[in-house]
N, C-alpha and C positions, 0 to 999 in steps of 0.2 A: 753112448747109445741113447737115442731119443726115447723118452718115456711115453708110452701109449696111455692116453686118457680116454675114458669113455664119456661121451657126451650124450646125456639124456635129452630127448626132445622135450622142449618146454611145453607144458600143458596149459591150456586155456583155463581149465577148471580143475582145482585140486580137491578131490573127494574127501580126503582126511581133514583138510582145513575146514571144509564145509561142515563135516560131522562135528568137529570141535566147537566151531562157532554156534552151530545149531543146538548142541547140547547145553552150552553156556546160556544161550538165550531162553531155551526151554526151562532150564532150572530156575532162571530168574522169573519167568512168567508163572511157573508153578509156585514159587515162593510168594509172589505177590497175590496170586489168586487164592492161595491157601490162607494168607493173612485176612483177605477180604471175607472169605467164607467162614473163617474162625470167629469173627466178630459180627457176622451178618445176623440180622434179626430172624426169628422163625419165619417160615414161608408165608404163613397167613398174614403176618404183620408187614413183611416186606412187600407182598403183593398189594395189600390194602393201602399202605402209605406211599406206594410208588418208590420205595427205597432204591437208590442207585449210588454207585461209586464210579466216578469218571464216565458217567453216561451209560453205564451198564447195570442192569438189574440183577437180582440174585440168581435167577435162572440162567442169565447170560454168563455170570461168573462160574456157575456150576458147569456149564457147557465148555467154557474156556479151560477150566481145570481138568475136566474129563478128557477132552480132545487132546490137550497137550500131554496128559499122562499116557495116553495111547501112543502118541508120536514118540515120547520118550522111551517107552517099552520097545517100540519097533526099532528105533535107532540103537538102543542097547543090544537088541538081538542082532542087528546088522554088525555092530561093533564086535560082538562075540564071534560072528561068522567070519568076518574079514581078518580077525586076529586070532583065529582058532589055532594056527600053527604055534604062535607064541604061547598061548594058554596051554596047549598040549605039551609044549616043552617044559613049562612050569610044573605041570602035573607029572611028567616023566622024571624030572629032577626033584620030585616032591620032597624027599627027605632033605636034600641039600638046601633047597629053596626055603623050606619050612624052618630049618635050623638057622639059616641066614636072616630070615625075617620073622623069627618066632615071636619076638616082643610085639611087633606091629600086628601080626596075625592074631595073636592072643588078645591084645587090647581091643582090636576091631571086633573080634568075635564076642568078647566079654561085654563091651559097651552095647553092641547090637542086641544081645540076649537080655541084658539088663533092661534096656528101654522096652523091648518087646514084652518081657514078663511084667515089668512095672506098669505098663499100659494095660495089659490084660487083667492084672490083679488089682488095678486101681490104687496103686501105692503112691504116696507122696514122693517126689514132687510131681510125678506124672499126673496124678489125680488133681493136683492144684492147678496145673496148666489147663486141664479140661474144665475144671470148676470155674476158673477165671473166664474162659470163653462163654460158658453158660451164663455167668453173671452179666457179661456185656450184652449177650443176646436178650436177657430179661430186661435189661436197662431200656432197650428200645421201646418196649411195651409200657413199662411203668412210668417212664418220664415223658412219653408222648413226644419224642424227639421229632422235629420237623424234617421233612425230606431234604430241605436245603442244608440244615445243620448236621445231619447224621453222618455224612461221609468224612467229616474232619477227623474223627477218631481213627477211622480206617486209613486215611491218607497220612496221618501222623505215624501210625504203625508201619506203613510202607516206607516212609522216609527213614524211620529208625532202622528198618531192615536193610535198606540200601546203604545207609551210612555205615552200619556195622560190617556189611559185606565189603564195602570199599576200604574200610580200615583194615580188615583182615587181609585183603589183597595187598594193600600197601605194606603192611608189616611183613608179609611173606615174601615180598619182592625185594626187600632190602637185604642185600648179601654183604657180609663183612668183607672188606677189601684185604687182600693178602699182603 
């Protein structure tokens, strides 16, 4: 007996692939703009000195970060909408799903709450991260860094961020052969 196969019409544009690629690129841009804003000088100095990184001033980086944050939130909302059936299934099977992934759920919840509480309460190492950013910001004023020289610290941090991300992707993509 001949086996019947269903042939789906090939699509010109795959929305799910678009969403995945968009989310990846947006997270990358948010990471880079976050690093730039983390070490950016205070507004008055940035404006006075004409401080720029990659030809974009501080206000431009703030706009990039804000707009891409909104796009990220919109795409996340669309992701939840289009995958609501699956999410609802997880919620219906709550106990089974929670028991199956309890370690991951507990760890994710614990780490998230720890970072949130540590940041709000200004505990180390979270306070240390913020203090370092403030130290770099004060550096711009005290050392009188020139407009030409100032972006190198930021570009170095961006390069380190991209290298660490690439290493993480590489390490996660290596699967042991059976």
